[in-house]
mmCIF file as gemmi writes it, N, C-alpha and C atoms, coordinates in Angstrom:
data_model
loop_
_atom_site.group_PDB
_atom_site.id
_atom_site.type_symbol
_atom_site.label_atom_id
_atom_site.label_alt_id
_atom_site.label_comp_id
_atom_site.label_asym_id
_atom_site.label_entity_id
_atom_site.label_seq_id
_atom_site.pdbx_PDB_ins_code
_atom_site.Cartn_x
_atom_site.Cartn_y
_atom_site.Cartn_z
_atom_site.occupancy
_atom_site.B_iso_or_equiv
_atom_site.pdbx_formal_charge
_atom_site.auth_seq_id
_atom_site.auth_asym_id
_atom_site.pdbx_PDB_model_num
ATOM 1 N N . UNK Axp A 1 ? 0.842 -1.18 0 1 0 ? 1 A 1
ATOM 2 C CA . UNK Axp A 1 ? 0 0 0 1 0 ? 1 A 1
ATOM 3 C C . UNK Axp A 1 ? 0.892 1.251 0 1 0 ? 1 A 1
ATOM 4 N N . UNK Axp A 2 ? 0.601 2.185 -0.876 1 0 ? 2 A 1
ATOM 5 C CA . UNK Axp A 2 ? 1.367 3.43 -0.955 1 0 ? 2 A 1
ATOM 6 C C . UNK Axp A 2 ? 0.923 4.395 0.125 1 0 ? 2 A 1
ATOM 7 N N . UNK Axp A 3 ? 1.912 5.063 0.735 1 0 ? 3 A 1
ATOM 8 C CA . UNK Axp A 3 ? 1.586 6.087 1.721 1 0 ? 3 A 1
ATOM 9 C C . UNK Axp A 3 ? 1.208 7.375 1.008 1 0 ? 3 A 1
ATOM 10 N N . UNK Axp A 4 ? 0.179 8.013 1.509 1 0 ? 4 A 1
ATOM 11 C CA . UNK Axp A 4 ? -0.254 9.294 0.963 1 0 ? 4 A 1
ATOM 12 C C . UNK Axp A 4 ? 0.537 10.38 1.675 1 0 ? 4 A 1
ATOM 13 N N . UNK Axp A 5 ? 1.167 11.257 0.892 1 0 ? 5 A 1
ATOM 14 C CA . UNK Axp A 5 ? 2.064 12.259 1.455 1 0 ? 5 A 1
ATOM 15 C C . UNK Axp A 5 ? 1.367 13.555 1.83 1 0 ? 5 A 1
ATOM 16 N N . UNK Axp A 6 ? 0.305 13.923 1.15 1 0 ? 6 A 1
ATOM 17 C CA . UNK Axp A 6 ? -0.384 15.162 1.477 1 0 ? 6 A 1
ATOM 18 C C . UNK Axp A 6 ? -1.85 15.074 1.087 1 0 ? 6 A 1
ATOM 19 N N . UNK Axp A 7 ? -2.591 16.072 1.5 1 0 ? 7 A 1
ATOM 20 C CA . UNK Axp A 7 ? -4.033 16.092 1.258 1 0 ? 7 A 1
ATOM 21 C C . UNK Axp A 7 ? -4.356 16.093 -0.234 1 0 ? 7 A 1
ATOM 22 N N . UNK Axp A 8 ? -3.571 16.836 -1.014 1 0 ? 8 A 1
ATOM 23 C CA . UNK Axp A 8 ? -3.793 16.894 -2.463 1 0 ? 8 A 1
ATOM 24 C C . UNK Axp A 8 ? -3.668 15.527 -3.09 1 0 ? 8 A 1
ATOM 25 N N . UNK Axp A 9 ? -2.671 14.769 -2.654 1 0 ? 9 A 1
ATOM 26 C CA . UNK Axp A 9 ? -2.485 13.42 -3.176 1 0 ? 9 A 1
ATOM 27 C C . UNK Axp A 9 ? -3.664 12.534 -2.769 1 0 ? 9 A 1
ATOM 28 N N . UNK Axp A 10 ? -4.128 12.709 -1.538 1 0 ? 10 A 1
ATOM 29 C CA . UNK Axp A 10 ? -5.295 11.956 -1.074 1 0 ? 10 A 1
ATOM 30 C C . UNK Axp A 10 ? -6.51 12.259 -1.949 1 0 ? 10 A 1
ATOM 31 N N . UNK Axp A 11 ? -6.746 13.552 -2.179 1 0 ? 11 A 1
ATOM 32 C CA . UNK Axp A 11 ? -7.9 13.943 -2.988 1 0 ? 11 A 1
ATOM 33 C C . UNK Axp A 11 ? -7.798 13.36 -4.392 1 0 ? 11 A 1
ATOM 34 N N . UNK Axp A 12 ? -6.599 13.352 -4.945 1 0 ? 12 A 1
ATOM 35 C CA . UNK Axp A 12 ? -6.409 12.817 -6.287 1 0 ? 12 A 1
ATOM 36 C C . UNK Axp A 12 ? -6.549 11.304 -6.331 1 0 ? 12 A 1
ATOM 37 N N . UNK Axp A 13 ? -6.318 10.65 -5.191 1 0 ? 13 A 1
ATOM 38 C CA . UNK Axp A 13 ? -6.352 9.194 -5.165 1 0 ? 13 A 1
ATOM 39 C C . UNK Axp A 13 ? -7.767 8.625 -5.134 1 0 ? 13 A 1
ATOM 40 N N . UNK Axp A 14 ? -8.729 9.431 -4.783 1 0 ? 14 A 1
ATOM 41 C CA . UNK Axp A 14 ? -10.112 8.952 -4.732 1 0 ? 14 A 1
ATOM 42 C C . UNK Axp A 14 ? -10.601 8.706 -6.162 1 0 ? 14 A 1
ATOM 43 N N . UNK Axp A 15 ? -11.181 7.569 -6.372 1 0 ? 15 A 1
ATOM 44 C CA . UNK Axp A 15 ? -11.64 7.176 -7.7 1 0 ? 15 A 1
ATOM 45 C C . UNK Axp A 15 ? -12.731 8.134 -8.192 1 0 ? 15 A 1
ATOM 46 N N . UNK Axp A 16 ? -12.448 8.795 -9.318 1 0 ? 16 A 1
ATOM 47 C CA . UNK Axp A 16 ? -13.381 9.771 -9.903 1 0 ? 16 A 1
ATOM 48 C C . UNK Axp A 16 ? -14.763 9.168 -10.152 1 0 ? 16 A 1
ATOM 49 N N . UNK Axp A 17 ? -14.813 7.913 -10.503 1 0 ? 17 A 1
ATOM 50 C CA . UNK Axp A 17 ? -16.094 7.291 -10.84 1 0 ? 17 A 1
ATOM 51 C C . UNK Axp A 17 ? -16.987 7.124 -9.624 1 0 ? 17 A 1
ATOM 52 N N . UNK Axp A 18 ? -16.408 7.185 -8.442 1 0 ? 18 A 1
ATOM 53 C CA . UNK Axp A 18 ? -17.189 7.018 -7.218 1 0 ? 18 A 1
ATOM 54 C C . UNK Axp A 18 ? -17.808 8.331 -6.748 1 0 ? 18 A 1
ATOM 55 N N . UNK Axp A 19 ? -17.423 9.425 -7.357 1 0 ? 19 A 1
ATOM 56 C CA . UNK Axp A 19 ? -17.891 10.735 -6.91 1 0 ? 19 A 1
ATOM 57 C C . UNK Axp A 19 ? -19.059 11.246 -7.746 1 0 ? 19 A 1
ATOM 58 N N . UNK Axp A 20 ? -20.004 11.901 -7.08 1 0 ? 20 A 1
ATOM 59 C CA . UNK Axp A 20 ? -21.094 12.545 -7.81 1 0 ? 20 A 1
ATOM 60 C C . UNK Axp A 20 ? -20.544 13.815 -8.465 1 0 ? 20 A 1
ATOM 61 N N . UNK Axp A 21 ? -21.315 14.395 -9.347 1 0 ? 21 A 1
ATOM 62 C CA . UNK Axp A 21 ? -20.896 15.64 -9.996 1 0 ? 21 A 1
ATOM 63 C C . UNK Axp A 21 ? -20.682 16.745 -8.956 1 0 ? 21 A 1
ATOM 64 N N . UNK Axp A 22 ? -21.537 16.798 -7.949 1 0 ? 22 A 1
ATOM 65 C CA . UNK Axp A 22 ? -21.409 17.816 -6.911 1 0 ? 22 A 1
ATOM 66 C C . UNK Axp A 22 ? -20.142 17.591 -6.073 1 0 ? 22 A 1
ATOM 67 N N . UNK Axp A 23 ? -19.81 16.335 -5.799 1 0 ? 23 A 1
ATOM 68 C CA . UNK Axp A 23 ? -18.583 16.032 -5.066 1 0 ? 23 A 1
ATOM 69 C C . UNK Axp A 23 ? -17.352 16.426 -5.883 1 0 ? 23 A 1
ATOM 70 N N . UNK Axp A 24 ? -17.402 16.185 -7.175 1 0 ? 24 A 1
ATOM 71 C CA . UNK Axp A 24 ? -16.297 16.585 -8.054 1 0 ? 24 A 1
ATOM 72 C C . UNK Axp A 24 ? -16.162 18.106 -8.072 1 0 ? 24 A 1
ATOM 73 N N . UNK Axp A 25 ? -17.291 18.792 -8.104 1 0 ? 25 A 1
ATOM 74 C CA . UNK Axp A 25 ? -17.279 20.256 -8.093 1 0 ? 25 A 1
ATOM 75 C C . UNK Axp A 25 ? -16.698 20.772 -6.773 1 0 ? 25 A 1
ATOM 76 N N . UNK Axp A 26 ? -17.067 20.135 -5.651 1 0 ? 26 A 1
ATOM 77 C CA . UNK Axp A 26 ? -16.539 20.543 -4.352 1 0 ? 26 A 1
ATOM 78 C C . UNK Axp A 26 ? -15.026 20.324 -4.295 1 0 ? 26 A 1
ATOM 79 N N . UNK Axp A 27 ? -14.578 19.196 -4.798 1 0 ? 27 A 1
ATOM 80 C CA . UNK Axp A 27 ? -13.141 18.915 -4.819 1 0 ? 27 A 1
ATOM 81 C C . UNK Axp A 27 ? -12.4 19.988 -5.605 1 0 ? 27 A 1
ATOM 82 N N . UNK Axp A 28 ? -12.92 20.329 -6.782 1 0 ? 28 A 1
ATOM 83 C CA . UNK Axp A 28 ? -12.309 21.368 -7.608 1 0 ? 28 A 1
ATOM 84 C C . UNK Axp A 28 ? -12.308 22.712 -6.879 1 0 ? 28 A 1
ATOM 85 N N . UNK Axp A 29 ? -13.421 23.046 -6.269 1 0 ? 29 A 1
ATOM 86 C CA . UNK Axp A 29 ? -13.576 24.293 -5.517 1 0 ? 29 A 1
ATOM 87 C C . UNK Axp A 29 ? -12.565 24.359 -4.364 1 0 ? 29 A 1
ATOM 88 N N . UNK Axp A 30 ? -12.498 23.3 -3.573 1 0 ? 30 A 1
ATOM 89 C CA . UNK Axp A 30 ? -11.613 23.225 -2.418 1 0 ? 30 A 1
ATOM 90 C C . UNK Axp A 30 ? -10.157 23.4 -2.838 1 0 ? 30 A 1
ATOM 91 N N . UNK Axp A 31 ? -9.733 22.636 -3.832 1 0 ? 31 A 1
ATOM 92 C CA . UNK Axp A 31 ? -8.346 22.702 -4.303 1 0 ? 31 A 1
ATOM 93 C C . UNK Axp A 31 ? -8.036 24.052 -4.95 1 0 ? 31 A 1
ATOM 94 N N . UNK Axp A 32 ? -8.992 24.599 -5.674 1 0 ? 32 A 1
ATOM 95 C CA . UNK Axp A 32 ? -8.809 25.889 -6.338 1 0 ? 32 A 1
ATOM 96 C C . UNK Axp A 32 ? -8.538 26.992 -5.32 1 0 ? 32 A 1
ATOM 97 N N . UNK Axp A 33 ? -9.362 27.057 -4.28 1 0 ? 33 A 1
ATOM 98 C CA . UNK Axp A 33 ? -9.182 28.088 -3.25 1 0 ? 33 A 1
ATOM 99 C C . UNK Axp A 33 ? -7.871 27.86 -2.504 1 0 ? 33 A 1
ATOM 100 N N . UNK Axp A 34 ? -7.588 26.626 -2.133 1 0 ? 34 A 1
ATOM 101 C CA . UNK Axp A 34 ? -6.363 26.309 -1.407 1 0 ? 34 A 1
ATOM 102 C C . UNK Axp A 34 ? -5.126 26.67 -2.224 1 0 ? 34 A 1
ATOM 103 N N . UNK Axp A 35 ? -5.097 26.283 -3.486 1 0 ? 35 A 1
ATOM 104 C CA . UNK Axp A 35 ? -3.93 26.523 -4.336 1 0 ? 35 A 1
ATOM 105 C C . UNK Axp A 35 ? -3.786 27.986 -4.746 1 0 ? 35 A 1
ATOM 106 N N . UNK Axp A 36 ? -4.889 28.624 -5.105 1 0 ? 36 A 1
ATOM 107 C CA . UNK Axp A 36 ? -4.822 29.973 -5.658 1 0 ? 36 A 1
ATOM 108 C C . UNK Axp A 36 ? -4.822 31.086 -4.625 1 0 ? 36 A 1
ATOM 109 N N . UNK Axp A 37 ? -5.434 30.867 -3.488 1 0 ? 37 A 1
ATOM 110 C CA . UNK Axp A 37 ? -5.531 31.931 -2.489 1 0 ? 37 A 1
ATOM 111 C C . UNK Axp A 37 ? -4.607 31.718 -1.289 1 0 ? 37 A 1
ATOM 112 N N . UNK Axp A 38 ? -4.222 30.486 -1.051 1 0 ? 38 A 1
ATOM 113 C CA . UNK Axp A 38 ? -3.373 30.194 0.103 1 0 ? 38 A 1
ATOM 114 C C . UNK Axp A 38 ? -2.028 29.593 -0.308 1 0 ? 38 A 1
ATOM 115 N N . UNK Axp A 39 ? -1.846 29.353 -1.589 1 0 ? 39 A 1
ATOM 116 C CA . UNK Axp A 39 ? -0.589 28.862 -2.153 1 0 ? 39 A 1
ATOM 117 C C . UNK Axp A 39 ? -0.083 27.609 -1.435 1 0 ? 39 A 1
ATOM 118 N N . UNK Axp A 40 ? -0.998 26.698 -1.148 1 0 ? 40 A 1
ATOM 119 C CA . UNK Axp A 40 ? -0.654 25.431 -0.497 1 0 ? 40 A 1
ATOM 120 C C . UNK Axp A 40 ? -1.39 24.294 -1.187 1 0 ? 40 A 1
ATOM 121 N N . UNK Axp A 41 ? -0.908 23.095 -0.958 1 0 ? 41 A 1
ATOM 122 C CA . UNK Axp A 41 ? -1.552 21.908 -1.513 1 0 ? 41 A 1
ATOM 123 C C . UNK Axp A 41 ? -2.347 21.155 -0.454 1 0 ? 41 A 1
ATOM 124 N N . UNK Axp A 42 ? -2.16 21.526 0.814 1 0 ? 42 A 1
ATOM 125 C CA . UNK Axp A 42 ? -2.865 20.863 1.905 1 0 ? 42 A 1
ATOM 126 C C . UNK Axp A 42 ? -3.185 21.879 3.001 1 0 ? 42 A 1
ATOM 127 N N . UNK Axp A 43 ? -4.405 21.834 3.551 1 0 ? 43 A 1
ATOM 128 C CA . UNK Axp A 43 ? -4.718 22.749 4.645 1 0 ? 43 A 1
ATOM 129 C C . UNK Axp A 43 ? -3.879 22.458 5.89 1 0 ? 43 A 1
ATOM 130 N N . UNK Axp A 44 ? -3.326 21.261 5.991 1 0 ? 44 A 1
ATOM 131 C CA . UNK Axp A 44 ? -2.487 20.908 7.135 1 0 ? 44 A 1
ATOM 132 C C . UNK Axp A 44 ? -1.23 21.773 7.209 1 0 ? 44 A 1
ATOM 133 N N . UNK Axp A 45 ? -0.811 22.322 6.086 1 0 ? 45 A 1
ATOM 134 C CA . UNK Axp A 45 ? 0.388 23.149 6.041 1 0 ? 45 A 1
ATOM 135 C C . UNK Axp A 45 ? 0.113 24.603 6.438 1 0 ? 45 A 1
ATOM 136 N N . UNK Axp A 46 ? -1.139 24.95 6.62 1 0 ? 46 A 1
ATOM 137 C CA . UNK Axp A 46 ? -1.506 26.311 7.014 1 0 ? 46 A 1
ATOM 138 C C . UNK Axp A 46 ? -1.364 26.482 8.521 1 0 ? 46 A 1
ATOM 139 N N . UNK Axp A 47 ? -1.066 27.706 8.952 1 0 ? 47 A 1
ATOM 140 C CA . UNK Axp A 47 ? -1.063 28.003 10.388 1 0 ? 47 A 1
ATOM 141 C C . UNK Axp A 47 ? -2.493 27.823 10.9 1 0 ? 47 A 1
ATOM 142 N N . UNK Axp A 48 ? -2.645 27.701 12.194 1 0 ? 48 A 1
ATOM 143 C CA . UNK Axp A 48 ? -3.993 27.532 12.764 1 0 ? 48 A 1
ATOM 144 C C . UNK Axp A 48 ? -4.909 28.688 12.371 1 0 ? 48 A 1
ATOM 145 N N . UNK Axp A 49 ? -4.369 29.896 12.371 1 0 ? 49 A 1
ATOM 146 C CA . UNK Axp A 49 ? -5.159 31.079 12.003 1 0 ? 49 A 1
ATOM 147 C C . UNK Axp A 49 ? -5.584 31.013 10.531 1 0 ? 49 A 1
ATOM 148 N N . UNK Axp A 50 ? -4.636 30.684 9.66 1 0 ? 50 A 1
ATOM 149 C CA . UNK Axp A 50 ? -4.935 30.598 8.224 1 0 ? 50 A 1
ATOM 150 C C . UNK Axp A 50 ? -5.872 29.427 7.93 1 0 ? 50 A 1
ATOM 151 N N . UNK Axp A 51 ? -5.716 28.33 8.67 1 0 ? 51 A 1
ATOM 152 C CA . UNK Axp A 51 ? -6.573 27.158 8.48 1 0 ? 51 A 1
ATOM 153 C C . UNK Axp A 51 ? -8.019 27.509 8.804 1 0 ? 51 A 1
ATOM 154 N N . UNK Axp A 52 ? -8.221 28.224 9.929 1 0 ? 52 A 1
ATOM 155 C CA . UNK Axp A 52 ? -9.574 28.644 10.306 1 0 ? 52 A 1
ATOM 156 C C . UNK Axp A 52 ? -10.146 29.568 9.238 1 0 ? 52 A 1
ATOM 157 N N . UNK Axp A 53 ? -9.335 30.52 8.785 1 0 ? 53 A 1
ATOM 158 C CA . UNK Axp A 53 ? -9.771 31.456 7.744 1 0 ? 53 A 1
ATOM 159 C C . UNK Axp A 53 ? -10.128 30.703 6.451 1 0 ? 53 A 1
ATOM 160 N N . UNK Axp A 54 ? -9.292 29.735 6.075 1 0 ? 54 A 1
ATOM 161 C CA . UNK Axp A 54 ? -9.533 28.944 4.868 1 0 ? 54 A 1
ATOM 162 C C . UNK Axp A 54 ? -10.883 28.225 4.949 1 0 ? 54 A 1
ATOM 163 N N . UNK Axp A 55 ? -11.111 27.504 6.052 1 0 ? 55 A 1
ATOM 164 C CA . UNK Axp A 55 ? -12.367 26.761 6.176 1 0 ? 55 A 1
ATOM 165 C C . UNK Axp A 55 ? -13.574 27.688 6.327 1 0 ? 55 A 1
ATOM 166 N N . UNK Axp A 56 ? -13.391 28.832 6.944 1 0 ? 56 A 1
ATOM 167 C CA . UNK Axp A 56 ? -14.473 29.823 6.995 1 0 ? 56 A 1
ATOM 168 C C . UNK Axp A 56 ? -14.836 30.275 5.583 1 0 ? 56 A 1
ATOM 169 N N . UNK Axp A 57 ? -13.811 30.513 4.756 1 0 ? 57 A 1
ATOM 170 C CA . UNK Axp A 57 ? -14.062 30.911 3.371 1 0 ? 57 A 1
ATOM 171 C C . UNK Axp A 57 ? -14.69 29.782 2.564 1 0 ? 57 A 1
ATOM 172 N N . UNK Axp A 58 ? -14.238 28.551 2.78 1 0 ? 58 A 1
ATOM 173 C CA . UNK Axp A 58 ? -14.84 27.401 2.087 1 0 ? 58 A 1
ATOM 174 C C . UNK Axp A 58 ? -16.328 27.346 2.416 1 0 ? 58 A 1
ATOM 175 N N . UNK Axp A 59 ? -16.657 27.465 3.681 1 0 ? 59 A 1
ATOM 176 C CA . UNK Axp A 59 ? -18.066 27.397 4.113 1 0 ? 59 A 1
ATOM 177 C C . UNK Axp A 59 ? -18.872 28.608 3.653 1 0 ? 59 A 1
ATOM 178 N N . UNK Axp A 60 ? -18.235 29.754 3.573 1 0 ? 60 A 1
ATOM 179 C CA . UNK Axp A 60 ? -18.94 30.982 3.189 1 0 ? 60 A 1
ATOM 180 C C . UNK Axp A 60 ? -19.461 30.911 1.746 1 0 ? 60 A 1
ATOM 181 N N . UNK Axp A 61 ? -18.708 30.3 0.873 1 0 ? 61 A 1
ATOM 182 C CA . UNK Axp A 61 ? -19.05 30.312 -0.559 1 0 ? 61 A 1
ATOM 183 C C . UNK Axp A 61 ? -19.567 28.975 -1.085 1 0 ? 61 A 1
ATOM 184 N N . UNK Axp A 62 ? -19.897 28.045 -0.201 1 0 ? 62 A 1
ATOM 185 C CA . UNK Axp A 62 ? -20.408 26.742 -0.63 1 0 ? 62 A 1
ATOM 186 C C . UNK Axp A 62 ? -21.673 26.429 0.137 1 0 ? 62 A 1
ATOM 187 N N . UNK Axp A 63 ? -22.731 26.049 -0.586 1 0 ? 63 A 1
ATOM 188 C CA . UNK Axp A 63 ? -23.983 25.641 0.037 1 0 ? 63 A 1
ATOM 189 C C . UNK Axp A 63 ? -24.102 24.135 -0.127 1 0 ? 63 A 1
ATOM 190 N N . UNK Axp A 64 ? -24.149 23.43 0.995 1 0 ? 64 A 1
ATOM 191 C CA . UNK Axp A 64 ? -24.218 21.976 0.978 1 0 ? 64 A 1
ATOM 192 C C . UNK Axp A 64 ? -25.402 21.513 0.128 1 0 ? 64 A 1
ATOM 193 N N . UNK Axp A 65 ? -25.12 20.598 -0.765 1 0 ? 65 A 1
ATOM 194 C CA . UNK Axp A 65 ? -26.16 20.039 -1.625 1 0 ? 65 A 1
ATOM 195 C C . UNK Axp A 65 ? -26.471 20.883 -2.848 1 0 ? 65 A 1
ATOM 196 N N . UNK Axp A 66 ? -25.884 22.095 -2.929 1 0 ? 66 A 1
ATOM 197 C CA . UNK Axp A 66 ? -26.16 22.974 -4.063 1 0 ? 66 A 1
ATOM 198 C C . UNK Axp A 66 ? -24.906 23.377 -4.825 1 0 ? 66 A 1
ATOM 199 N N . UNK Axp A 67 ? -23.828 23.664 -4.11 1 0 ? 67 A 1
ATOM 200 C CA . UNK Axp A 67 ? -22.584 24.037 -4.767 1 0 ? 67 A 1
ATOM 201 C C . UNK Axp A 67 ? -22.128 25.434 -4.412 1 0 ? 67 A 1
ATOM 202 N N . UNK Axp A 68 ? -21.194 25.911 -5.203 1 0 ? 68 A 1
ATOM 203 C CA . UNK Axp A 68 ? -20.614 27.234 -4.977 1 0 ? 68 A 1
ATOM 204 C C . UNK Axp A 68 ? -21.672 28.308 -5.185 1 0 ? 68 A 1
ATOM 205 N N . UNK Axp A 69 ? -21.591 29.353 -4.363 1 0 ? 69 A 1
ATOM 206 C CA . UNK Axp A 69 ? -22.58 30.428 -4.441 1 0 ? 69 A 1
ATOM 207 C C . UNK Axp A 69 ? -22.263 31.423 -5.552 1 0 ? 69 A 1
ATOM 208 N N . UNK Axp A 70 ? -21.022 31.38 -6.052 1 0 ? 70 A 1
ATOM 209 C CA . UNK Axp A 70 ? -20.592 32.295 -7.113 1 0 ? 70 A 1
ATOM 210 C C . UNK Axp A 70 ? -19.627 31.565 -8.035 1 0 ? 70 A 1
ATOM 211 N N . UNK Axp A 71 ? -19.301 32.198 -9.131 1 0 ? 71 A 1
ATOM 212 C CA . UNK Axp A 71 ? -18.285 31.703 -10.042 1 0 ? 71 A 1
ATOM 213 C C . UNK Axp A 71 ? -16.942 31.645 -9.318 1 0 ? 71 A 1
ATOM 214 N N . UNK Axp A 72 ? -16.13 30.618 -9.594 1 0 ? 72 A 1
ATOM 215 C CA . UNK Axp A 72 ? -14.842 30.455 -8.909 1 0 ? 72 A 1
ATOM 216 C C . UNK Axp A 72 ? -13.935 31.671 -9.034 1 0 ? 72 A 1
ATOM 217 N N . UNK Axp A 73 ? -13.925 32.3 -10.205 1 0 ? 73 A 1
ATOM 218 C CA . UNK Axp A 73 ? -13.077 33.47 -10.386 1 0 ? 73 A 1
ATOM 219 C C . UNK Axp A 73 ? -13.511 34.626 -9.491 1 0 ? 73 A 1
ATOM 220 N N . UNK Axp A 74 ? -14.822 34.785 -9.302 1 0 ? 74 A 1
ATOM 221 C CA . UNK Axp A 74 ? -15.322 35.845 -8.421 1 0 ? 74 A 1
ATOM 222 C C . UNK Axp A 74 ? -15 35.527 -6.968 1 0 ? 74 A 1
ATOM 223 N N . UNK Axp A 75 ? -15.117 34.262 -6.602 1 0 ? 75 A 1
ATOM 224 C CA . UNK Axp A 75 ? -14.768 33.851 -5.243 1 0 ? 75 A 1
ATOM 225 C C . UNK Axp A 75 ? -13.285 34.089 -5.008 1 0 ? 75 A 1
ATOM 226 N N . UNK Axp A 76 ? -12.46 33.683 -5.967 1 0 ? 76 A 1
ATOM 227 C CA . UNK Axp A 76 ? -11.012 33.889 -5.847 1 0 ? 76 A 1
ATOM 228 C C . UNK Axp A 76 ? -10.696 35.372 -5.675 1 0 ? 76 A 1
ATOM 229 N N . UNK Axp A 77 ? -11.342 36.202 -6.459 1 0 ? 77 A 1
ATOM 230 C CA . UNK Axp A 77 ? -11.115 37.649 -6.371 1 0 ? 77 A 1
ATOM 231 C C . UNK Axp A 77 ? -11.464 38.172 -4.977 1 0 ? 77 A 1
ATOM 232 N N . UNK Axp A 78 ? -12.58 37.706 -4.428 1 0 ? 78 A 1
ATOM 233 C CA . UNK Axp A 78 ? -12.992 38.164 -3.099 1 0 ? 78 A 1
ATOM 234 C C . UNK Axp A 78 ? -12.042 37.662 -2.01 1 0 ? 78 A 1
ATOM 235 N N . UNK Axp A 79 ? -11.694 36.387 -2.057 1 0 ? 79 A 1
ATOM 236 C CA . UNK Axp A 79 ? -10.829 35.811 -1.026 1 0 ? 79 A 1
ATOM 237 C C . UNK Axp A 79 ? -9.385 36.26 -1.21 1 0 ? 79 A 1
ATOM 238 N N . UNK Axp A 80 ? -8.863 36.109 -2.4 1 0 ? 80 A 1
ATOM 239 C CA . UNK Axp A 80 ? -7.452 36.44 -2.645 1 0 ? 80 A 1
ATOM 240 C C . UNK Axp A 80 ? -7.227 37.935 -2.546 1 0 ? 80 A 1
ATOM 241 N N . UNK Axp A 81 ? -8.21 38.717 -2.91 1 0 ? 81 A 1
ATOM 242 C CA . UNK Axp A 81 ? -8.089 40.157 -2.76 1 0 ? 81 A 1
ATOM 243 C C . UNK Axp A 81 ? -7.895 40.515 -1.297 1 0 ? 81 A 1
ATOM 244 N N . UNK Axp A 82 ? -8.607 39.826 -0.414 1 0 ? 82 A 1
ATOM 245 C CA . UNK Axp A 82 ? -8.453 40.037 1.018 1 0 ? 82 A 1
ATOM 246 C C . UNK Axp A 82 ? -7.062 39.614 1.466 1 0 ? 82 A 1
ATOM 247 N N . UNK Axp A 83 ? -6.584 38.502 0.907 1 0 ? 83 A 1
ATOM 248 C CA . UNK Axp A 83 ? -5.255 37.993 1.26 1 0 ? 83 A 1
ATOM 249 C C . UNK Axp A 83 ? -4.167 38.979 0.815 1 0 ? 83 A 1
ATOM 250 N N . UNK Axp A 84 ? -4.317 39.535 -0.383 1 0 ? 84 A 1
ATOM 251 C CA . UNK Axp A 84 ? -3.327 40.468 -0.899 1 0 ? 84 A 1
ATOM 252 C C . UNK Axp A 84 ? -3.265 41.74 -0.05 1 0 ? 84 A 1
ATOM 253 N N . UNK Axp A 85 ? -4.414 42.193 0.424 1 0 ? 85 A 1
ATOM 254 C CA . UNK Axp A 85 ? -4.466 43.388 1.26 1 0 ? 85 A 1
ATOM 255 C C . UNK Axp A 85 ? -3.725 43.187 2.576 1 0 ? 85 A 1
ATOM 256 N N . UNK Axp A 86 ? -3.726 41.941 3.087 1 0 ? 86 A 1
ATOM 257 C CA . UNK Axp A 86 ? -3.086 41.637 4.366 1 0 ? 86 A 1
ATOM 258 C C . UNK Axp A 86 ? -1.564 41.598 4.245 1 0 ? 86 A 1
ATOM 259 N N . UNK Axp A 87 ? -1.059 41.353 3.049 1 0 ? 87 A 1
ATOM 260 C CA . UNK Axp A 87 ? 0.388 41.206 2.854 1 0 ? 87 A 1
ATOM 261 C C . UNK Axp A 87 ? 1.099 42.528 2.84 1 0 ? 87 A 1
């Protein structure tokens, strides 16, 4: 059995055929925000403060059973714009 090194590898290892379209969309959404706004491949690599902020943002723009509340690019602009202001 291969050891999984990070969350991104874990997410990629899940068989695509086992996921619903909404689950695939959530996976894309989660990875997109993590990679583009937090420049990480796993939330485990974030500080506790950044991890809380990341999951707050994930929950803010995702409605369970429905999907993202906005287009990914608009979400990225809102979240990453906030991140850029903090730097």
